[in-house]
N, C-alpha and C positions, 0 to 999 in steps of 0.2 A: 504494500500499499502506498509505502513512502515513497520508494522507486517512482508511483506513479504519478504521485503529490507533484515530486520535484520536476517531473516532465511538465504537469499543467502548469507551472511557478514558471520554467522557460516559455513554453508556447505565449502564454499571459503577457509576459514583458515583452515577448517577440513581436505582438500585434499594437502593444502600446505606442511599443519604441523605432516600429517600423525598422527590424532589421531586415538584410538581405539575408536572401538563401546562403550565401558563405560565410554571415556571420553564425547563422542556424548548425552550418555541417560543420564547422570546428568548435563548436560548443558540445554537440553529439560526438566529436572524434576526439575532446576531451573525457567524455565521458564512458565512453567506450575502453581509453585508457585505463580508467580506474576502476571501470569493471574487470578488464586483465587484471589488474593487480593484486584486486581480491581475490579474483578467481585461483589464480597460482597460489596466494598463499592458505586460502582455503583448501586446495590439497595438499598442502605439506602439513597442513594441522589435522589430518584425516589419522585415525586410530585404528579403523578396521573399514575395509570398502571388500568389495569384490569386483573383477574385471571379467565377465560371463559377457563374451561376444565381443571383446576388447584384446586385438589382437597389434603385434607390433612386429613387422618380418617373417609374416605366415606365423606366428608361435604369441598364443597367451600372454598378455601381460600380467606379469608376475604378480601375486598380491602380499607383497613384502613393502620392507621403507625404499629398497632400491627402487622395487616396481613406481613404485607412487614418486619419487625423486626424479626418475627419469623423465617422469611422464610431466611432470610438471614445470620441467628447465623446456623439454620439447616445446609444450605450449605456449613458453615463454618466450621462447624464438619465434617460433612459428606464427601468433601472433600478433608480434611485437613487428615483422614482416611485414605483415597486410597493415599493420598501422604509421609505417614507415612510407609504402607506399600512399595511402591516403592522406597525410598529409603533405605530401611533394606534390598530390593535385590540387591539395587546396592552395598551396604558395603557388602554384601555375596558373589555379584557378583565376584567384584573384589578381597578384601580382602580374599574370601577364596584359591585363586588361587594362587596369590600373594603376599598375605600378607603387601598390603597395604591399601586396608579401601577405604574408603570414599577419602582421598585426593589425595590416586594413581589414581582412577579413576576419579578425577575432573581435574588433571594434563594432559597433551600431553607429552605422553612418550619422543618422537625426541628432538634433540638440547641441547646446554646444554645455564646454568645460570636462572638465577631467572626470566627472560622474556618469554624465552622457556616452561618455566614450567608451571608457572601462569599467565602473562603480557596476553595472548591473552584469555585465558580464563574468564579475568575481561572483557577486551575487548567485548568477546561475550555476557555476563550478561550484561556488559551496551548498549550493543546494544539493545538487548530484551528491558530492562529499560524503554529508549525511546523511541522505538519502539510503546510499550504499554501502555507507558502513553503519548504518543501524541493520539495512540488512545481513548483511556479513554476520554480525553477531548472531542474530538469530538462524543464521543456515550455519553456523558453525558448531552451536549448540545442537543444532537438529540432528548433524551429522554426527554427533558425538554420543547420541543413541541411537542413530541405526547405522545400516553397513550403506551408504550407496554405491552406486557404479561411478567406478573412476574416468572410463571410458565416457560415459553420457557426461560428468561436469565439467570431462575437458571440451565438449564439442559444442556446449549451452552457447557460450559466450559469441560464438560466430551467430548465433540467431540477432546480434546486436547488429552486425556488420553489413545485412541484408540492405536494410531500409536504404544506406549509404552507397552501397554498389547499386542499387535501381535508379540511384541516382543519377547516376555518373553513367549506368547504360543508356538512359534517355536523357543523357547530353544537358548535364547539369548550367555547360556555358551558357545555354540558349534560354534557359528556363523559369530565370529567376523571376518574380514576381509573389503576387499574396498568393494565388492560386497553389505555384510549384510549393511554397514557402509551407506552406497546411500541407499540402500533402505527405512532402517530407515528414513532417513532424507525425501526423498521424499513422505516415508507414511504422517511425522509429517507435513510436507508445505502444502501436497494436506490436510489434516484436517483443517488447519490455515485458508488456503484459503476457503475450504467448510464454516466454522463458519463464513469468513469476508460475503461471501454471504448474506448463513442466513441471518446472524442479519441484513443485507441492504435490505434484502425481507421482512424480518417477521418482526423484531421487529419495524424497522424503516419506516413503511409505515405508509400512513396517516387513522386515524380512519376512517374507511365509515358512511356517514350520513344517516340517517334514509329515507327511499322514503317520499316524500310525495303524501296524498292519495285527 
């Protein structure tokens, strides 16, 4: 619920402040980085987990501390590369047309003064930090009481990348405007909600007990 509220705060700020699509994309890029960091440490904090259906090089990943660490490290590397590419895209998207680069993409373009340019952007980022911090605390508590699937946990954050990837495929350069901004925000919030549902129905369900014969 905290994650959805933080998304709502960002969307309202975007509407009232007249942010561009590039501004929203950068804010959600920062959110995705926060998600990746949270998921990395969440995997490392697991005590008991399963790897059913999760293989690497044709072998099932070991349900051991070594298997957990190697999975977390691979996730950090792969997820980080994804976001490096998206960050470079955002620099080119805004800097190539406006000469402003990443800083211009991250700052709302309307309203005079430091607060209008930077303050609300920081508020948006902090709202995501607070929302995901609370979610991280709740999820780690639930993980310690259950036996989540390590493979599912590793792949879930990629659902947050899909809306940004769709915007790129649809042509983010030519699609700036209120309609595209609302479409992008709606896709991103929908992905957040979907991931929230999947987490609670898949990762946090209690393991089934073997049937007695």
